[in-house]
C-alpha positions as CSV (number, residue, x, y, z in Angstrom):
1,M,4.0,89.4,-14.3
2,P,6.9,89.7,-11.9
3,E,10.2,88.6,-13.2
4,H,10.8,86.2,-10.2
5,A,7.6,84.2,-11.1
6,D,9.0,83.3,-14.5
7,D,12.2,82.2,-12.8
8,G,10.2,79.9,-10.5
9,R,8.3,78.2,-13.3
10,A,11.6,77.6,-15.2
11,A,13.1,76.1,-12.2
12,R,10.2,73.7,-11.8
13,R,10.4,72.7,-15.5
14,R,14.1,72.0,-15.1
15,L,13.4,69.7,-12.1
16,R,10.8,67.8,-14.2
17,S,13.1,67.5,-17.2
18,P,14.0,63.8,-18.0
19,S,17.6,64.7,-18.7
20,L,18.0,66.1,-15.3
21,R,16.5,63.1,-13.2
22,S,18.6,61.9,-10.4
23,P,21.1,59.1,-11.3
24,R,20.3,57.5,-7.9
25,R,16.6,57.2,-8.8
26,R,17.4,55.6,-12.1
27,A,19.7,53.1,-10.3
28,L,17.0,52.3,-7.8
29,R,14.5,51.6,-10.5
30,I,16.9,49.3,-12.4
31,T,17.7,47.5,-9.2
32,A,14.0,47.0,-8.5
33,W,13.5,45.4,-11.9
34,V,16.5,43.2,-11.5
35,V,15.3,42.0,-8.1
36,A,11.8,41.4,-9.3
37,T,13.1,39.4,-12.3
38,F,15.5,37.4,-10.1
39,L,12.6,36.6,-7.7
40,L,10.4,35.5,-10.5
41,L,13.1,33.3,-12.0
42,T,14.0,31.8,-8.6
43,T,10.4,31.1,-7.7
44,T,9.9,29.4,-11.1
45,A,13.1,27.4,-10.7
46,V,12.2,26.3,-7.2
47,G,8.7,25.4,-8.3
48,C,10.1,23.3,-11.2
49,L,12.6,21.5,-8.8
50,Y,9.7,20.9,-6.3
51,L,7.6,19.3,-9.1
52,K,10.5,17.2,-10.3
53,L,11.2,15.9,-6.8
54,N,7.6,15.3,-6.2
55,G,7.4,13.4,-9.5
56,N,10.3,11.1,-8.4
57,I,8.3,9.7,-5.5
58,R,6.2,6.5,-6.0
59,G,3.2,6.4,-3.6
60,I,1.0,3.5,-2.7
61,D,-2.5,4.2,-1.2
62,I,-2.2,1.7,1.7
63,N,-5.3,3.0,3.4
64,A,-7.5,2.4,0.4
65,L,-6.1,-1.0,-0.2
66,L,-6.5,-2.3,3.4
67,G,-9.7,-0.6,4.3
68,R,-10.9,-0.5,7.9
69,D,-9.9,-3.9,9.1
70,R,-6.8,-2.7,10.8
71,P,-5.5,-2.0,14.3
72,A,-6.7,1.2,15.9
73,D,-4.9,4.4,15.0
74,V,-3.5,5.5,18.3
75,D,-3.0,9.2,18.4
76,N,-0.4,9.6,21.2
77,G,2.3,11.4,19.3
78,S,4.3,8.3,18.5
79,M,4.8,6.9,15.0
80,D,5.3,3.4,13.5
81,I,6.9,2.9,10.1
82,L,7.3,-0.3,8.2
83,V,10.6,-0.1,6.3
84,L,11.3,-2.7,3.6
85,G,14.4,-3.4,1.4
86,S,13.1,-5.0,-1.8
87,D,15.2,-7.7,-3.5
88,S,13.7,-7.1,-6.9
89,R,16.1,-7.8,-9.8
90,S,14.2,-5.8,-12.4
91,G,15.8,-3.0,-14.3
92,S,18.9,-1.5,-12.7
93,N,18.3,-3.7,-9.6
94,Q,19.6,-6.8,-11.6
95,K,23.1,-5.3,-11.8
96,A,23.0,-4.0,-8.2
97,G,21.5,-7.1,-6.6
98,G,23.0,-9.8,-8.8
99,G,21.1,-12.8,-10.0
100,T,18.4,-12.9,-12.7
101,D,15.1,-11.2,-12.9
102,D,12.4,-13.8,-12.3
103,G,9.6,-11.2,-12.3
104,T,9.1,-11.4,-8.5
105,A,10.4,-9.4,-5.5
106,R,10.5,-10.1,-1.8
107,S,11.2,-8.0,1.3
108,D,14.9,-8.8,1.7
109,T,15.0,-6.5,4.8
110,A,12.1,-5.6,7.1
111,M,12.2,-3.3,10.1
112,I,9.4,-1.7,12.2
113,V,10.6,1.7,13.3
114,H,8.8,3.1,16.3
115,V,9.4,6.7,17.0
116,Y,8.4,7.6,20.6
117,Q,6.3,10.5,21.6
118,G,8.5,13.6,21.5
119,H,10.4,12.1,18.6
120,D,13.7,12.2,20.5
121,R,14.2,8.5,20.6
122,A,13.2,5.4,18.6
123,S,13.2,1.6,18.7
124,V,13.9,-0.5,15.5
125,V,12.7,-4.1,15.4
126,S,14.1,-6.2,12.6
127,I,11.9,-9.0,11.3
128,P,13.9,-11.9,9.9
129,R,12.7,-12.5,6.4
130,D,12.6,-16.3,7.0
131,T,10.3,-16.0,10.0
132,L,7.3,-18.3,9.6
133,V,4.2,-16.3,10.3
134,D,0.4,-16.4,9.7
135,R,-0.2,-14.4,6.6
136,P,-3.7,-12.9,6.3
137,A,-5.7,-12.9,3.1
138,C,-4.3,-10.4,0.7
139,A,-5.4,-8.8,-2.6
140,E,-3.2,-9.9,-5.5
141,P,-1.8,-7.2,-7.9
142,G,-3.2,-9.0,-10.9
143,G,-6.7,-9.4,-9.4
144,G,-8.2,-12.0,-7.0
145,T,-7.3,-12.7,-3.4
146,A,-4.6,-14.9,-2.0
147,P,-6.2,-16.9,0.9
148,P,-4.7,-16.7,4.4
149,R,-1.9,-19.2,5.1
150,S,-0.1,-20.3,8.2
151,G,3.6,-21.0,8.5
152,E,4.6,-18.8,5.5
153,M,7.8,-16.8,5.4
154,F,7.3,-13.2,6.2
155,N,9.0,-12.0,3.0
156,E,6.5,-14.0,0.9
157,A,3.8,-11.5,1.8
158,Y,5.4,-8.8,-0.4
159,A,5.9,-11.3,-3.2
160,I,2.2,-12.2,-3.1
161,G,0.5,-8.9,-2.5
162,G,3.1,-6.2,-2.7
163,P,3.4,-3.4,-0.1
164,A,-0.2,-3.6,1.1
165,C,0.1,-7.3,1.9
166,A,3.4,-6.7,3.7
167,V,1.8,-4.0,5.8
168,K,-1.2,-6.1,6.5
169,T,1.0,-9.0,7.6
170,A,3.0,-6.8,9.9
171,E,-0.1,-5.3,11.5
172,T,-1.7,-8.8,12.0
173,M,1.4,-10.1,13.6
174,T,2.0,-7.1,15.9
175,G,-1.4,-5.5,16.5
176,I,0.3,-2.2,15.7
177,R,-1.1,0.1,12.9
178,M,1.6,1.2,10.6
179,D,1.4,5.0,10.2
180,H,3.7,4.9,7.2
181,Y,5.5,2.6,4.7
182,I,8.9,3.2,3.1
183,E,10.5,0.9,0.6
184,V,14.1,1.1,-0.8
185,D,15.3,-1.2,-3.6
186,F,18.9,-2.4,-4.3
187,S,19.7,0.3,-6.9
188,G,18.1,3.1,-4.9
189,F,20.1,2.2,-1.8
190,Q,23.4,2.1,-3.7
191,H,22.8,5.4,-5.4
192,L,21.7,7.0,-2.1
193,I,24.9,6.0,-0.3
194,D,26.9,7.4,-3.2
195,A,25.0,10.7,-3.1
196,L,25.8,11.0,0.6
197,G,29.4,10.6,-0.2
198,G,29.8,7.1,1.4
199,V,29.5,5.9,5.0
200,T,32.3,5.1,7.4
201,V,32.3,1.9,9.4
202,T,34.9,-0.1,11.4
203,T,35.3,-3.8,11.0
204,S,37.0,-5.8,13.8
205,Q,37.9,-8.6,11.4
206,A,38.2,-9.2,7.7
207,I,34.9,-9.8,5.8
208,S,35.1,-11.8,2.6
209,D,32.0,-12.9,0.7
210,D,32.1,-13.6,-3.0
211,R,28.3,-13.8,-3.2
212,S,27.8,-10.2,-2.1
213,H,31.0,-9.1,-3.8
214,L,32.4,-7.8,-0.5
215,H,36.0,-8.0,0.5
216,L,37.1,-5.8,3.4
217,P,40.2,-6.2,5.7
218,A,39.9,-5.4,9.4
219,G,39.9,-1.7,10.0
220,T,38.1,1.5,9.3
221,H,36.5,1.9,5.8
222,H,34.6,4.6,4.0
223,L,32.2,2.5,2.0
224,D,30.8,3.6,-1.3
225,G,27.3,2.5,-2.5
226,K,28.3,-0.8,-3.9
227,Q,30.3,-1.8,-0.9
228,A,27.6,-0.7,1.5
229,L,25.0,-2.8,-0.4
230,G,27.4,-5.7,-0.2
231,L,27.7,-5.2,3.6
232,V,24.0,-5.1,4.3
233,R,23.4,-8.2,2.1
234,T,26.3,-10.4,3.2
235,R,25.3,-13.6,5.1
236,H,28.4,-15.8,4.6
237,G,31.1,-13.3,5.5
238,V,30.5,-13.3,9.3
239,G,29.0,-15.3,12.1
240,D,27.1,-18.5,11.3
241,G,26.1,-17.4,7.8
242,S,22.5,-17.0,8.7
243,D,20.0,-14.2,8.1
244,L,20.2,-13.3,11.8
245,G,23.8,-12.5,11.5
246,R,23.1,-10.3,8.5
247,I,20.5,-8.4,10.5
248,R,23.1,-7.5,13.1
249,L,25.3,-6.1,10.4
250,Q,22.3,-4.1,9.0
251,Q,21.6,-2.6,12.4
252,A,25.2,-1.5,12.9
253,F,25.3,0.0,9.4
254,L,22.0,1.9,10.0
255,K,23.6,3.6,13.0
256,A,26.6,4.6,10.9
257,L,24.2,5.9,8.2
258,V,22.3,8.0,10.8
259,D,25.7,9.4,12.0
260,R,26.6,10.3,8.4
261,V,23.3,12.1,7.6
262,N,23.5,14.1,10.9
263,G,27.1,15.1,10.2
264,I,27.0,15.9,6.6
265,G,25.9,19.6,6.9
266,L,23.6,19.6,3.9
267,L,22.3,23.2,4.4
268,S,25.8,24.6,3.7
269,S,25.7,23.2,0.1
270,P,22.4,23.7,-1.8
271,T,23.7,21.9,-4.8
272,R,24.6,18.8,-2.8
273,L,21.3,19.1,-0.9
274,Y,19.4,19.0,-4.2
275,E,21.5,16.1,-5.5
276,I,20.8,14.0,-2.4
277,A,17.1,15.0,-2.4
278,D,16.8,14.0,-6.1
279,T,18.5,10.6,-5.4
280,A,16.5,10.0,-2.2
281,T,13.1,10.8,-3.7
282,G,13.9,8.6,-6.7
283,A,15.0,5.7,-4.5
284,I,11.9,5.2,-2.4
285,T,8.3,4.1,-2.5
286,T,6.1,5.3,0.3
287,D,2.5,5.3,1.4
288,S,0.5,8.0,-0.4
289,E,0.2,10.1,2.7
290,L,4.0,10.5,2.7
291,A,4.5,10.7,-1.0
292,S,5.4,14.4,-1.4
293,V,8.4,16.5,-0.7
294,K,6.5,18.6,1.8
295,K,5.5,15.5,3.8
296,L,9.0,13.9,3.7
297,V,10.6,17.2,4.7
298,G,8.2,17.4,7.6
299,L,9.0,13.8,8.6
300,G,12.7,14.6,8.4
301,E,12.3,17.8,10.5
302,S,10.5,15.9,13.2
303,L,13.3,13.3,13.4
304,K,16.3,15.6,13.0
305,G,17.2,15.5,16.7
306,L,17.6,11.7,16.6
307,G,21.2,10.5,16.7
308,S,22.5,6.9,16.6
309,K,22.7,6.8,20.4
310,D,19.0,7.6,20.6
311,I,18.0,4.5,18.6
312,G,17.6,1.1,20.2
313,M,17.8,-1.9,17.9
314,V,16.6,-5.4,18.5
315,T,15.6,-8.4,16.4
316,M,12.1,-9.9,16.8
317,P,12.4,-12.8,19.3
318,V,12.7,-16.0,17.3
319,R,14.0,-19.6,17.6
320,Y,15.2,-21.9,14.9
321,D,12.6,-24.2,13.4
322,P,13.3,-27.8,14.5
323,A,12.0,-29.0,11.1
324,D,14.1,-26.6,9.0
325,P,17.2,-24.8,10.4
326,N,16.9,-22.3,7.5
327,R,13.7,-21.0,9.0
328,V,12.8,-19.3,12.3
329,L,9.7,-19.3,14.4
330,P,8.5,-16.4,16.6
331,I,8.9,-16.9,20.4
332,T,5.3,-16.0,21.0
333,D,5.4,-14.7,24.6
334,Q,8.5,-12.7,24.1
335,A,7.5,-11.3,20.8
336,E,4.2,-10.1,22.4
337,Q,6.3,-8.3,25.0
338,V,8.0,-6.3,22.2
339,W,4.7,-5.4,20.5
340,A,3.0,-4.6,23.7
341,A,5.8,-2.2,24.7
342,L,5.6,-0.4,21.3
343,R,1.8,-0.2,21.5
344,A,2.1,1.5,24.9
345,D,4.9,3.7,23.6
346,K,7.3,2.2,26.2
347,P,10.9,1.0,25.9
348,I,11.3,-2.7,24.9
349,P,12.2,-4.7,28.1
350,R,15.5,-6.6,28.0
351,S,13.6,-9.7,29.0
352,A,11.8,-9.7,25.7
353,T,14.8,-10.6,23.6
354,K,16.8,-12.6,26.1
355,G,17.6,-16.1,24.8
356,S,16.3,-15.3,21.3
357,A,18.3,-16.7,18.4
358,G,18.5,-13.2,17.0
359,D,19.9,-11.8,20.3
360,D,22.3,-14.7,20.8
361,V,23.8,-14.8,17.2
362,D,27.5,-14.1,17.5
363,T,29.0,-11.6,15.0
364,N,31.6,-10.5,17.6
365,G,30.8,-6.8,17.0
366,V,32.3,-7.2,13.5
367,V,30.9,-4.0,12.2
368,R,30.5,-0.7,14.2
369,S,29.6,2.8,13.3
370,S,32.3,5.5,13.8
371,S,30.6,6.7,17.0
372,Q,30.5,3.2,18.4
373,A,34.1,2.6,17.5
374,S,35.3,5.7,19.1
375,A,33.3,5.0,22.2
376,G,34.3,1.3,22.2
377,G,30.6,0.4,22.3
378,P,29.1,-2.9,21.2
379,E,27.8,-3.7,17.8
């Protein structure tokens, strides 16, 4: 055999020898294993976090509870959400809300949020909790049925039949099908504001209310969760001490909250994003169709273009009840203008709220969001 053939076989053996493998190939193989392991761990961690956040959310199957006897589901791209603030004193809510736990809860705050087609603007209609309405028959949580009743306060619906009864009452009153339901309680609201790092508002005069534990001098304030809860609950610190005055404060605070969420830059801090997501999902109860991280993220994505200037806020047209100044009655014709506008996905006409007790209540623009304060806008 020629000598050069042996040399060729020896050269090939040397190339295949493990001791002579390229250091670069070994590094690439190690890097591949590291990346694969990292991806596996990351995917597992994200999956665990996703399951935890999903497990935080409490869902109520409103559709199953209410059945088919509801307003038509209009598919025009708009969306209607009943948002309630519960005044339950159970658990951690007793400390946050004050008072004692009597085993009941009412809708301390009620708003119908109508998001217009295109999701670039919205109208929020606050429903005074002391509004006397016609409540439909509602299933009771313990079994049985509460018969319909006329002239009952709106917030009693929640106390009698929970979220499903509150939704049914709102739908009966407005003729609008609620696409979704979101509820936040005292403790959840307070923790959420703290997780957001507080919210900035400007007060044009001092607010002092021992009942809601709120004492603020005039000026600009960065409120923590406890202070924010005191602000949205105060009745005696401003105006005439009525629930209508408190609603005006809630509307101003909601604008400030929207400004805060839009300006916080969550995507730049994954740790903070998770903290807020964990707090938010643990703070709310929703309808079952919204009770998942995926659905909530989808809702948030569809609304991310909304700023405080894109949100119009009104109070349901009401007048004081001549028989009881602590109660209000719907102004039927004007209230129907509001509901008809939302059903048609149209702006609420100014004539709908003109002369309403809720529109006329004087809080003198006591609270404004930072954007309103800088623009010198009204409350």
